[in-house]
C-alpha positions in Angstrom: 42.6 -36.4 -15.1 41.4 -38.1 -12.0 42.6 -36.0 -9.1 41.1 -32.7 -7.9 44.1 -31.9 -5.6 46.3 -31.0 -8.6 47.1 -27.3 -9.4 46.9 -26.6 -13.1 47.6 -23.2 -14.5 44.9 -21.7 -16.8 47.3 -21.8 -19.8 48.2 -25.5 -19.4 46.6 -28.2 -21.5 46.0 -31.6 -19.9 44.5 -34.1 -22.4 41.7 -36.4 -21.4 42.9 -39.6 -19.9 46.1 -38.2 -18.3 46.7 -39.3 -14.8 48.3 -36.8 -12.4 48.8 -37.7 -8.7 47.8 -35.7 -5.7 49.7 -32.6 -4.8 51.2 -32.1 -8.3 51.6 -28.7 -9.9 51.3 -28.0 -13.6 52.6 -24.6 -14.5 52.3 -22.1 -17.4 52.0 -23.4 -21.0 52.5 -27.1 -20.1 51.0 -29.8 -22.3 50.4 -33.3 -20.8 49.2 -35.9 -23.3 46.3 -38.3 -22.5 48.4 -41.4 -22.0 50.8 -39.8 -19.5 51.1 -41.3 -16.0 52.4 -38.8 -13.4 52.9 -39.5 -9.7 52.2 -37.5 -6.6 53.8 -34.1 -5.7 55.3 -33.7 -9.1 56.2 -30.2 -10.4 56.0 -29.5 -14.2 57.6 -26.1 -14.9 56.7 -23.6 -17.6 56.7 -24.9 -21.1 57.0 -28.6 -20.2 55.7 -31.3 -22.6 54.8 -34.8 -21.5 54.1 -37.5 -24.1 51.6 -40.3 -24.1 54.0 -43.2 -23.3 55.6 -41.5 -20.4 55.7 -42.4 -16.7 56.9 -39.9 -14.1 57.3 -41.1 -10.5 56.3 -39.3 -7.2 58.3 -36.2 -6.2 59.9 -35.5 -9.5 60.8 -31.9 -10.5 60.7 -31.1 -14.2 62.0 -27.6 -14.7 61.1 -25.1 -17.4 61.3 -26.0 -21.1 61.8 -29.8 -20.8 60.1 -32.2 -23.2 59.6 -35.7 -21.8 59.0 -37.7 -25.0 57.4 -41.1 -25.5 59.3 -44.1 -24.0 60.9 -42.0 -21.2 60.4 -43.3 -17.7 61.4 -41.4 -14.6 61.4 -43.1 -11.2 60.7 -41.4 -7.9 62.5 -38.1 -7.1 64.2 -37.4 -10.4 65.3 -33.8 -11.0 65.3 -32.6 -14.6 67.1 -29.2 -14.9 66.0 -26.3 -17.1 66.0 -27.0 -20.9 67.6 -30.5 -20.6 66.8 -32.8 -23.5 65.5 -36.3 -23.9 65.4 -38.1 -27.3 63.5 -41.2 -28.3 64.8 -42.0 -31.8 68.5 -42.8 -32.3 68.8 -41.7 -35.9 65.8 -39.3 -36.7 65.0 -38.1 -40.2 62.0 -36.0 -41.2 61.5 -38.0 -44.3 61.7 -41.4 -42.6 58.9 -42.6 -40.3 60.5 -44.1 -37.2 57.8 -44.2 -34.5 58.1 -47.9 -34.3 61.8 -47.5 -33.4 61.4 -45.5 -30.2 64.0 -46.6 -27.6 63.2 -46.8 -23.8 65.1 -44.4 -21.6 65.0 -45.1 -17.8 66.1 -42.7 -15.1 66.3 -44.3 -11.7 65.3 -43.0 -8.3 66.8 -39.8 -7.1 68.9 -39.0 -10.2 69.7 -35.4 -11.2 69.8 -34.3 -14.8 71.5 -30.9 -15.0 70.5 -27.9 -17.0 70.9 -28.2 -20.8 72.2 -31.8 -20.6 71.1 -34.3 -23.3 70.1 -37.9 -22.7 70.4 -39.9 -25.9 67.6 -42.5 -26.0 68.1 -46.1 -25.0 70.1 -45.6 -21.8 69.5 -46.2 -18.2 70.7 -43.7 -15.6 71.3 -45.3 -12.2 70.0 -44.4 -8.8 71.2 -41.0 -7.5 73.5 -40.4 -10.5 74.3 -36.8 -11.1 74.5 -35.5 -14.7 76.3 -32.2 -14.9 75.0 -29.2 -16.8 75.5 -29.5 -20.6 76.7 -33.1 -20.5 75.7 -35.5 -23.3 74.8 -39.0 -22.0 75.1 -41.7 -24.7 75.6 -44.8 -22.6 74.3 -46.3 -19.3 75.3 -44.5 -16.1 76.1 -46.3 -12.9 74.3 -45.5 -9.6 75.8 -42.5 -7.8 78.1 -41.6 -10.7 79.0 -38.0 -11.4 79.1 -37.4 -15.1 80.3 -34.3 -17.1 81.4 -33.4 -20.6 80.6 -34.1 -24.2 80.4 -37.1 -24.5 80.0 -37.5 -20.8 82.6 -39.2 -18.7 82.6 -40.1 -15.0 84.7 -37.9 -12.8 83.5 -39.0 -9.4 80.7 -40.3 -7.1 77.8 -38.4 -5.5 75.9 -39.0 -2.2 72.2 -39.2 -2.0 72.4 -35.8 -0.4 73.9 -34.4 -3.6 77.5 -33.9 -2.5 80.6 -35.3 -4.2 82.2 -38.2 -2.2 85.9 -38.5 -1.7 86.4 -41.9 -3.4 88.5 -43.1 -6.3 86.7 -43.8 -9.6 87.8 -47.5 -9.5 88.9 -49.9 -6.9 87.7 -50.1 -3.3 86.9 -47.5 -0.6 84.5 -46.4 2.0 83.3 -42.9 3.0 80.5 -41.4 5.1 78.5 -38.3 4.0 79.3 -35.4 6.4 75.8 -34.0 6.0 73.7 -37.1 6.7 76.1 -39.7 8.2 75.2 -42.2 5.6 78.1 -44.4 4.6 78.9 -45.7 1.1 81.1 -48.6 0.0 82.9 -48.8 -3.3 83.9 -52.3 -4.4 85.1 -53.3 -7.8 83.9 -50.0 -9.3 80.4 -50.2 -7.9 79.1 -47.9 -5.2 76.5 -48.9 -2.7 74.9 -47.2 0.3 75.3 -49.2 3.5 72.0 -50.3 5.1 
């Protein structure tokens, strides 16, 4: 570990070689493997595990009891709710070695992964997408999409502030967030924040 401005609880294990950015906090019973790359101002809650081939961007919050396995990559500002689950092998078997079959999972900037949701490996979750508690994600998620259920389905759109936007799922539309004034345009089923 290369930064002295990181708070690490006495019960946590940070393997040699791990890089953790300034201002990050590593809480009770966390294990960070030596190959992990963790950004600035990250919070790793109680019982979190971070694998070797993992990147976690600045300002991420990983809540209690989350395992971030190899080949999971979180961009800036991702929220991982308590006990949510990542996988890295699509068809695991104890009796079959599949470490060479790990699939990359990418979670883009600002996305929220609700408590107890499951992210099946090999997907990309778009910027500021919002995955509801307990949802199972088994396919790519568009930016700003609100996803719920098992398997998850899109039921709406979310602002960067974290509020549901009054827009149709498909077609065209425009709406401004009442909290921030930021405006969003929906065109051909794709939502974008206006510059």
